[in-house]
Backbone as numpy.savetxt, mean C-alpha at the origin, in Angstrom:
# Nx Ny Nz CAx CAy CAz Cx Cy Cz
18.75 -18.41 12.12 19.46 -18.43 10.89 19.76 -19.86 10.30
19.74 -20.01 9.23 19.85 -21.48 8.52 21.21 -21.57 7.92
21.56 -22.66 7.62 22.83 -22.85 6.76 22.55 -22.23 5.43
23.44 -21.51 5.02 23.28 -20.70 3.66 24.05 -21.19 2.60
24.54 -22.53 2.84 25.48 -23.12 1.70 24.87 -23.06 0.24
23.63 -23.34 0.20 23.05 -23.60 -1.10 21.84 -22.71 -1.31
21.59 -21.94 -0.28 20.24 -21.10 -0.30 20.27 -19.84 -1.33
19.14 -19.20 -1.28 18.90 -18.01 -2.05 19.90 -16.96 -1.77
20.24 -16.79 -0.48 21.16 -15.78 -0.02 22.54 -16.05 -0.54
22.99 -17.23 -0.52 24.33 -17.46 -1.06 24.50 -17.24 -2.54
23.38 -17.62 -3.29 23.40 -17.40 -4.78 23.38 -15.84 -5.09
22.52 -15.08 -4.26 22.64 -13.66 -4.42 23.95 -13.06 -4.22
24.56 -13.44 -3.02 25.94 -12.93 -2.66 26.95 -13.36 -3.67
26.92 -14.53 -4.25 27.91 -15.07 -5.15 27.78 -14.23 -6.49
26.57 -13.95 -6.87 26.28 -13.15 -8.12 26.84 -11.83 -7.85
26.59 -11.15 -6.79 26.93 -9.74 -6.42 28.64 -9.72 -6.39
29.23 -10.72 -5.83 30.62 -10.65 -5.74 31.29 -10.91 -7.10
30.67 -11.78 -7.81 31.02 -12.06 -9.32 31.08 -10.67 -10.11
29.95 -9.89 -9.94 29.73 -8.64 -10.52 30.66 -7.58 -9.92
31.36 -7.90 -8.81 32.17 -6.89 -8.17 31.53 -5.73 -7.64
30.29 -6.05 -7.21 29.46 -5.04 -6.55 29.65 -4.99 -5.17
29.74 -3.82 -4.41 29.56 -3.87 -2.87 28.15 -3.75 -2.44
27.91 -4.02 -1.22 26.64 -3.98 -0.66 26.04 -2.46 -0.85
27.03 -1.49 -0.72 26.69 -0.15 -0.78 26.25 0.19 -2.18
26.87 -0.26 -3.16 26.57 -0.14 -4.57 25.11 -0.79 -4.82
25.02 -2.01 -4.45 23.68 -2.64 -4.55 22.65 -1.81 -3.94
22.89 -1.36 -2.72 21.91 -0.50 -2.05 21.46 0.68 -2.81
22.52 1.40 -3.41 22.25 2.49 -4.26 21.42 2.25 -5.44
21.77 1.01 -6.16 21.00 0.65 -7.42 19.61 0.21 -7.19
19.32 -0.44 -5.97 17.98 -0.97 -5.74 17.24 -0.20 -4.79
17.74 0.69 -4.15 17.11 1.57 -2.95 16.55 0.75 -2.05
17.20 -0.52 -1.73 16.95 -1.47 -0.60 18.08 -1.21 0.50
17.66 -1.02 1.67 18.72 -0.73 2.66 19.72 -1.81 2.62
20.99 -1.48 2.95 22.01 -2.34 2.90 21.97 -3.46 3.94
21.40 -3.01 5.18 21.25 -3.98 6.24 20.12 -5.14 5.85
19.25 -4.77 4.88 18.25 -5.80 4.46 18.93 -6.77 3.26
19.80 -6.03 2.57 20.44 -6.81 1.47 21.31 -7.85 2.24
22.11 -7.56 3.28 22.94 -8.34 3.98 22.18 -9.34 4.80
20.97 -9.01 5.22 20.17 -10.06 5.86 19.60 -11.11 4.79
19.31 -10.65 3.71 18.95 -11.58 2.72 20.12 -12.64 2.34
21.43 -11.94 2.08 22.45 -12.72 1.80 22.85 -13.81 2.88
22.51 -13.39 4.09 22.83 -14.43 5.25 21.57 -15.20 5.63
20.57 -14.92 4.90 19.04 -15.51 5.18 18.76 -15.32 6.53
18.93 -14.22 7.11 18.47 -13.82 8.37 17.27 -13.10 8.34
16.04 -13.96 7.95 14.85 -13.33 7.54 14.14 -12.52 8.67
14.52 -12.79 9.85 13.88 -11.99 10.95 14.29 -10.57 10.94
15.33 -10.28 10.31 15.83 -8.79 10.14 14.99 -8.17 9.09
14.32 -8.70 8.40 13.47 -8.07 7.35 12.09 -7.64 7.86
11.54 -6.65 7.18 10.12 -6.17 7.74 9.03 -7.15 7.61
9.16 -8.16 6.85 8.25 -9.29 6.63 8.45 -10.17 5.44
7.83 -11.24 5.42 8.02 -12.22 4.24 7.60 -11.46 2.93
6.49 -10.83 2.81 6.32 -10.11 1.52 7.38 -9.16 1.13
7.83 -8.33 2.07 8.91 -7.38 1.69 10.15 -8.30 1.26
10.47 -9.38 1.94 11.57 -10.11 1.70 11.50 -10.55 0.16
10.33 -11.13 -0.13 10.27 -11.66 -1.50 10.37 -10.50 -2.53
9.78 -9.27 -2.26 9.88 -8.10 -3.22 11.32 -7.81 -3.29
12.01 -7.65 -2.16 13.45 -7.37 -2.13 14.41 -8.40 -2.99
13.93 -9.66 -2.78 14.80 -10.68 -3.43 14.46 -10.48 -5.09
13.24 -10.22 -5.42 13.00 -10.07 -6.89 13.81 -8.83 -7.42
13.76 -7.87 -6.56 14.58 -6.67 -7.18 16.06 -6.87 -7.12
16.66 -7.52 -6.15 17.91 -7.70 -5.91 18.44 -8.62 -6.96
17.65 -9.70 -7.16 17.91 -10.88 -8.20 18.00 -10.13 -9.66
17.07 -9.33 -9.93 16.87 -8.60 -11.19 18.18 -7.88 -11.45
18.64 -7.04 -10.49 19.92 -6.28 -10.46 21.17 -7.17 -10.91
21.09 -8.38 -10.15 22.27 -9.29 -10.44 22.17 -10.08 -11.59
21.02 -9.97 -12.36 20.95 -10.73 -13.74 20.39 -12.25 -13.29
19.77 -12.41 -12.21 19.18 -13.68 -11.80 17.75 -13.73 -11.96
16.98 -14.91 -11.93 15.54 -14.82 -11.92 15.00 -14.59 -10.39
14.71 -13.28 -10.29 14.28 -12.96 -9.09 12.97 -13.56 -8.65
12.05 -13.74 -9.61 10.78 -14.41 -9.36 10.94 -15.80 -8.72
11.89 -16.54 -9.32 12.13 -17.94 -8.94 12.84 -17.91 -7.69
13.72 -17.06 -7.51 14.36 -17.05 -6.17 13.42 -16.75 -4.99
12.52 -15.65 -5.30 11.48 -15.32 -4.23 10.61 -16.51 -4.06
10.16 -17.24 -5.01 9.25 -18.34 -4.87 10.03 -19.46 -3.97
11.29 -19.55 -4.25 12.07 -20.60 -3.53 12.13 -20.15 -2.08
12.23 -18.92 -1.79 12.39 -18.38 -0.41 11.05 -18.57 0.33
9.91 -18.42 -0.40 8.56 -18.53 0.14 8.43 -20.06 0.47
8.79 -20.88 -0.46 8.63 -22.43 -0.03 9.53 -22.83 1.13
10.86 -22.22 1.15 11.67 -22.63 2.20 11.29 -22.29 3.53
10.64 -20.96 3.60 10.05 -20.37 4.78 8.83 -20.99 5.23
7.92 -21.51 4.29 6.72 -22.09 4.47 5.69 -20.84 4.59
6.01 -19.90 3.99 5.15 -18.56 4.01 4.01 -18.72 2.94
2.93 -18.26 3.24 1.68 -18.19 2.32 1.88 -17.30 1.27
1.24 -17.51 0.14 1.24 -16.44 -0.94 0.27 -15.43 -0.51
0.42 -14.29 -1.06 -0.58 -13.21 -0.68 -2.01 -13.76 -1.13
-2.90 -13.60 -0.35 -4.16 -14.13 -0.68 -4.63 -15.53 -0.27
-3.56 -16.28 0.04 -3.76 -17.69 0.37 -4.63 -17.80 1.76
-4.48 -16.89 2.59 -5.07 -16.92 3.97 -6.50 -16.27 3.92
-6.84 -15.71 2.73 -8.12 -15.02 2.76 -9.29 -16.00 2.90
-10.44 -15.77 3.36 -11.47 -16.70 3.52 -12.15 -16.80 2.15
-12.69 -17.93 1.95 -13.55 -18.29 0.70 -14.67 -17.52 0.76
-15.02 -17.00 -0.41 -16.34 -16.26 -0.54 -17.13 -16.78 -1.63
-18.56 -16.60 -1.47 -19.51 -17.13 -2.57 -19.38 -16.21 -3.71
-19.01 -16.69 -4.76 -18.95 -15.94 -6.01 -20.29 -15.28 -6.50
-21.32 -15.80 -5.90 -22.55 -15.10 -6.38 -22.91 -14.06 -5.64
-23.04 -12.91 -6.23 -23.36 -11.65 -5.40 -24.78 -11.66 -4.78
-24.86 -11.23 -3.66 -26.15 -11.10 -3.02 -26.79 -9.79 -3.25
-28.21 -9.85 -3.34 -28.81 -8.57 -3.59 -28.72 -7.74 -2.39
-28.41 -6.42 -2.63 -28.18 -5.47 -1.65 -29.43 -4.80 -1.49
-29.95 -4.67 -0.23 -31.18 -3.98 -0.02 -30.89 -2.78 0.93
-31.36 -1.66 0.41 -30.95 -0.51 1.14 -32.23 0.19 1.78
-32.09 0.54 3.01 -33.09 1.17 3.81 -33.16 2.62 3.32
-34.47 3.03 2.96 -34.72 4.46 2.61 -34.71 5.30 3.91
-33.77 6.33 3.77 -33.66 7.22 4.93 -34.71 8.31 4.78
-35.27 8.54 5.75 -36.34 9.84 5.76 -35.53 10.98 6.08
-35.81 11.91 5.19 -34.93 13.16 5.39 -36.02 14.25 5.85
-35.42 15.26 6.58 -36.21 16.34 6.96 -36.60 17.05 5.72
-37.78 17.58 5.58 -38.31 18.27 4.28 -37.28 19.41 4.06
-37.03 19.55 2.71 -36.08 20.65 2.34 -37.01 21.92 2.03
-36.29 23.04 2.28 -36.99 24.41 1.91 -36.51 24.64 0.52
-37.25 24.91 -0.51 -36.85 25.21 -1.89 -35.85 26.50 -1.78
-34.98 26.52 -2.63 -33.93 27.57 -2.77 -34.66 28.85 -3.13
-35.67 28.75 -3.97 -36.38 29.99 -4.48 -37.08 30.64 -3.22
-37.63 29.83 -2.27 -38.29 30.39 -1.15 -37.28 31.04 -0.21
-36.13 30.47 -0.12 -35.14 31.03 0.78 -34.62 32.39 0.21
-34.44 32.53 -1.06 -34.01 33.74 -1.67 -35.12 34.80 -1.50
-36.37 34.39 -1.66 -37.42 35.37 -1.47 -37.53 35.85 -0.09
-37.39 34.97 0.85 -37.43 35.43 2.29 -36.26 36.39 2.62
-35.04 36.05 2.29 -34.04 36.88 2.35 -34.19 38.29 1.86
-34.71 38.30 0.59 -34.96 39.54 -0.10 -35.96 40.51 0.57
-36.99 39.83 1.05 -38.02 40.41 1.88 -37.52 41.05 3.23
-36.61 40.33 3.83 -36.06 40.71 5.12 -35.12 41.89 4.87
-34.31 41.81 3.70 -33.43 42.89 3.45 -34.31 44.13 3.16
-35.21 44.16 2.25 -36.13 45.21 2.05 -36.69 45.73 3.26
-37.19 44.92 4.18 -37.94 45.43 5.31 -36.83 46.10 6.32
-35.58 45.60 6.19 -34.48 46.24 7.12 -34.22 47.64 6.50
-34.11 47.68 5.13 -33.93 49.04 4.54 -35.13 49.91 4.82
-36.37 49.57 4.87 -37.50 50.34 5.10 -37.44 50.84 6.48
-37.12 50.08 7.50 -37.04 50.35 8.86 -35.93 51.45 9.12
-34.69 51.23 8.49 -33.66 52.14 8.59 -33.96 53.45 7.98
-34.78 53.51 6.88 -35.03 54.67 6.18 -36.27 55.52 6.91
-37.04 54.83 7.59 -38.06 55.54 8.34 -37.49 56.09 9.72
-36.48 55.43 10.27 -35.80 55.89 11.58 -35.01 57.08 11.21
-34.64 57.34 10.05 -33.65 58.45 9.75 -34.44 59.82 9.33
-35.78 59.75 9.31 -36.53 60.80 8.87 -36.80 61.92 9.78
């Protein structure tokens, strides 16, 4: 934990107390768990599920309190030295490569008409056999 005298957390806590909101009321309004809000106010970032969540919570919490949540979230990111989403992604060549697909050889298909004809013949043959056996 770091000194929170001038940090994001202190500004959020000050704004919340100025508005006379309890942590429980802020939790109900933002749907962010109270323990996470408290961790943000004390800047105990290790209690949060991750830096991306912390910044999202700060944006939401700041908006509730009438502060610039985007600016506060960016300040928290810089203070923590966290990367922005996508900063760690590898560089890619912007030119697409031609995709070559291998042709799969399929087993030959039996036409549906042939299947229907065979089933009809088999049913007819079965009926003939049954008819002969009952004579």
